[in-house]
N, C-alpha and C positions, 0 to 999 in steps of 0.2 A: 567385077570382082578381080579379074586377072590383072588389072592395072595396079593393084595394091600389093605391096611387099608383104604386109601382114594383113590378111583379110579378116573380116569380122567372123566369118564361119568358113570351115573347110570340111566337107563330108569325109569321114574316115572309115576305111575298111579295117576290120580287126583280124582277118585271116582266112576264114573259111567261106566267105561270100562267093568267090568264083567257083569253088568246088561244089557248093550246094546248088548254085544256079545251073551248072552243067548237069548235076544229078536230076534236077527238076525237069530240064529239057529232055534228057535221055530217058527219063521215066515215062514220058508220053502223056503227062497231064500238066499243062501249064495254065489251065483255067482255074477258077476259084475253088476253094475247099479241097485242095489236093493234099498230099501227104505232108508237105511242109507247113501248110496252113494248120493242119491238125496238130502238128508238133508245137507250133507257136501257141495254139490254144492251150494245150496241155501244160506247157512250161509256165505260161502266165497264170493259169488257174492254180497251179501248184505253188508258185512263188507268192502269189497274192492271197491265196485262200478264198477265192471267189467261186460261186457256183457255176458261172458260165462266162466265157470270153468269146466274142465274135469279132474276127478281124473285119475291117471295113476299108474302103478306098481312101478314107481321110478321117480326121477327127471331126470335121464338119459333118460328114455323113453319119458318124456315130451319134452326134448330137441330134441330127435329124431323125434317126431311128428312135431315140429317146422321146422326142416330141410326138412321133407317131404312136408310140406305145402308151403315152399318157393321154392319147385321144383328145388333144387340144382342139379348141374350136374358136372361131372369131369371137372376140370380146373377152376371152380369157386373158389373164395377166401373168407375167413371169418376172420375178425379181432377180436382177443380175447387176453386177458392177458396171459402171460406165468405163472403168479402166480395164479394158479387155479387147480381144480381137473380135471383129464383127461377127464371126461364126457363132460366138456364144449366144447372140441374140437372133441372128438371121435364121438359125435352125427352127426357132419357135415362131418367128414372124411368118415363115412359110406356111404354117398351120393356122394363121390368122390371129395369133396371140399378140398382145401388146407388151412391150418392155416397160418395166418400172425400174428406173436406175437408182442404185444405192451407192453411196460414197465409199471410199476405202479407208482403212486404218492408216495413220501416218507412219507406223513402224514397219509392218510387214507388207504394206500396199495391197493387202487382201480385203475383200468385202468386209465392211465394218458391221459385225454381227449385232452391235448395240443399236443400229438404225433400222434393222429389218422389221421388227414388230410393228412399228407405226406405218409401214408401207403395205402390210398385209390387208387384203380386202376379201370379200366373199368371192371375188373373181380370180384370186391368186391360185394358180394351178401348179406352180413349180418355183423353187428357189434354186438358183444356179451359182454356187460359189466357184471361184477360179483360184486355184492354188498358185499364186503368182511366183514365178521364179522357182517353183518346186518347194515352196515353204507352205506348210499346211495352214488352211483357214481354221478358225475356232469351230471345229466340227461338232464338238460337244454342245455348244450353244445353238448352232444352226440346226442341227438334227433335232434338238429338243423343241425348238420352235416349230419345225416341220411336223414332228410327232403330235404335239399338242394341238396344232391347227389343222391337222390332216392334210398337209401339203408335201408332196414328194420332193426330195432333194436330188438334183442331178449335178454331179461334180464334173466340172471342166478341169480335167487333170492332164492337159496337154503338156505342162511343164514338169509334172511331179512323179513320173513313174519311179517306183522304189523309194520315194520319200515316205516319211511317217509322221503321224501326229499322235503323241502319247503312246508310242510303241505300235501303233496300228497303221497299216499301209494306206496311203492316200488312194482314193478310188474305191475303198471298201465301206464307206460310211453311208453314202446315199443309195437310193433305189437303183440308180444307174450312175455310171461314170464313163467319161470319154477320154481316150488316149490319143496321142499324136505320134506318128513315126515320120513326120516330115523331115527333110534333110537338115533342118536347123535344130532338131531336138537331140536328146541324149542318145537315143537308140533310133536308128533310121532305116528306111528302105526307099528313100526318095519321096514318095507320097504314100501315105497309109495311116490307118488309125485302128481303133478297137473300141467296141462297146463292152463295158463290164456290167453284168447283170447280177445284182445282189439280192433280188427278190425272185425266187424260182418260179413264181406264178407267171412271169413274163417271158420265160425262155422259149416256149413253143411258138408264141405269137411273134417274138423277135426273129426266130428262124424263118417263119413264113414271110414276114415283111422283107427280110434281107434276101430271100430267094424268090423275088418277083411275084409274091403272093401265092406260091405253091408250097406243098408239103414235101418237097424234094429231100430235105434233110431227114425226114422220117423214113422215106423210101430207102435211102442209102444205109440207114441203120437197120433195115429189115422190118420196120414196124408196120409198113403198108406194102402191098404187092405192086402198086404203081402210084405215081404221084400225079396230082392234078391241081387245078386252080381252086384255091379255097378262100382267098381274101385279097385285099389290096396289098401292093408291095412294089418294090423296085429292085434294081441290081446294085448291091453294095459290096459285092465280093471282089477283093483284090486278086490279081493273078498269083498263082503259086510260085512264079518266079520272084515276085516281090517278097512273098512269104519266106522263100529260101534265103534271100538276102537278110531279111529281118531275123530269122532264126539264128544265123551266125552272130549277129549283133547281141541278141538276148543271151546266147550261151556264153558270151564274153562279158557278162554283167559285172563281175568283180573287177576285171581290168578296166572297163569303161568307167565305173564309179570311182576307182582309185585315181585314174588320170584326171578326172574332173575335180575331184577333191584336191588333188595336188595343185591344179591351176587356180582354183578358188582361194586356197590358203596362201599361195604365193602373193596374189593380189592383196588379200586382206592384211597380211603381215607387212608387206613393203609399202602399202599406201596409208597405213594407220596414222603415222605421225604427220605426214603431209596433209592428210584430210583434216585432221584436228586443227592444224595451224592455218588452214585456208577456208574454213567454214564449209567443208564438203562432208556429206554424210555417206557412210558405207552401208551395205545391207545389214539389217537387224534380223537375227535368227533367234526366236524364243527358245528357252531351254527345253520345252516339251515338243519341239519340232526337230526332226532329222531331215534335212533338206536333200534334194536330188542333185544339187550342184549344177543346176541348169544354166545359170548366168552369173555375171558379176556386173553390178552397175554402180554408178556414182550419182549422188544427188547434189548438183552444183548450186551455188548460192543464188544464181540468177540465170535467166535464159541467155543473156549476153555472154556470161562466162561459159556456158555450155557451147554456144556457137563458136566462141574463140577456141576452145579446146578441140572441138571437132575439126576446125580448120588447121590447127597446128599439127594434129595427128595426120591429117590428110597430106599436108606438105611433106611429111616424112614417110609417106607410103603406107600409112596405117589407117584402116577403116574402123571407125566407131559409129554407132547409130543410136538414135533415140528410140522410143517405143510408142505405145498406144497414144493416140489422140482421144480426148474425151468423147465417147459416143453420144452423150446427151447434147453436145454442142455441134455435132455433125449435121449435115443437111437432113439426113433421115431422123436423127435424134430430135431435132427441132420439130419435125412433123408430129412427134409423139409428145410434144410439150416441153422439151428440154430447154432450159434457159441458163445463162451465166449465173453462177452462184449456187446452182442446185447441188453440185458436188464439189465444194471448195478444195478439198484435199486432192481430189483427182485433177482438178484444173491446175493447181500449183505444182504437183508432182510431174505431170505430163510435160510441163514447160521446162523442167530442170533435169530430168533423168537422162543419163547417158550410159549406154552399154558398151563394155570393152570387149575386144576380141576374145573369143572363148570357143575352143574346139579341142578334141581329144589329144591331138599331137602338137598342141601349142607348147613350145619349149620355154624354159626359163629365160634364155637369152632374148628371145623375142618379147617375152613379158617385161623384161627389164627395159627394153626400148619403149614399150607402151607406157609404162608408168613414169618413165623419165620425162616425157613431154608434159606431164602434169605441172611441172614447174614453170610453164609459160606464164602462169599468173601466180603471184605470191603477194600476200599482204595488200590485196586490193588493186594492184597495178599490173600491167603487162609489159614486160621488157621490150625494148625496141630492137636494136641490132645485136643484142647478146642474149642468147637463150640458155637458161640454166637447166641442165639435163641431169636427172639422177634423184635418188631418194636417200635420205639419211647420210650415212658416212660415205656413200658412193657419189655424192654430189660433185658434178664437174661443170665447168663453164665452156660452152662452145661459141665461137664467133659466128 
């Protein structure tokens, strides 16, 4: 990353992180569920309006907790998009479940809700929508299928904290939802996540699972006079030092969201004409979605065009990256029966999607340099020794 003048991602402090970390250390408790963890829980529960939030060491572990709470067994099936990170399905595979991959919509790149019903069987134990890029899935349709067929919905909301669908916060629709605070996300603590519990019946069991199979949480609330081993579990608690860093990020929610909106809108405005004239598609945000401004991507006309653009950006010290490879075509996916053509939209999108640099302190001058390189191809050809740099009225020619 250091070799790039404009990296793809750059973790950003918002102000109080060092102060809170010092306070956590001086307070004498830097293990899990300390004062800063509790403050993060309270803030997220208030902002999102959910019954319970539990910080975890990663979004992956939040999904694993959801799989444990659903009591999955070998032979069960989980419906998930092929266009996602491996954790979305690995969390359920660890319990013996089998992934059933569904294709994505060509507009939002989210799970195509129109294809879910025909994939449901008597073995289906969960539907796992992923809010790609922080743009909400069609949760009305997905949750109705789940309700009608008696199947829990688990939202993978790694990209979408503070995004909304039809005025309602992402992560509040399903039985559970998982958040990510990895350094590439909107709100960060290096590594971290959270499980959102929207069905209160699961809260006590979730606390036990998260606390190594003990009722330690009840003990600290004064509900029992000592804690003991009461069930299976593991250790999913992040250090309170990480929670201190995260709290500073969450308290700066308005600033973070405004910065990311600024970056997104600059790309969208200055790339619109170029994209239209070069067969490039920009992100599509439905009217009933309020996105989290997690990323900005281009859908290039072909894999070759994407490869060329990545190389031209790299030549000028700018890092751009593609995203998920289709899980159903991976070595593991093929073990579960995945074949070419199973998810045609996923296969096409994965070959052509390119993500542009996106981080909170990315300035418009740097963005102008990023979007300028787009003119390395125009009207179907790539210039040789003369590169056209710029957009619209600011087009210039560099030797």
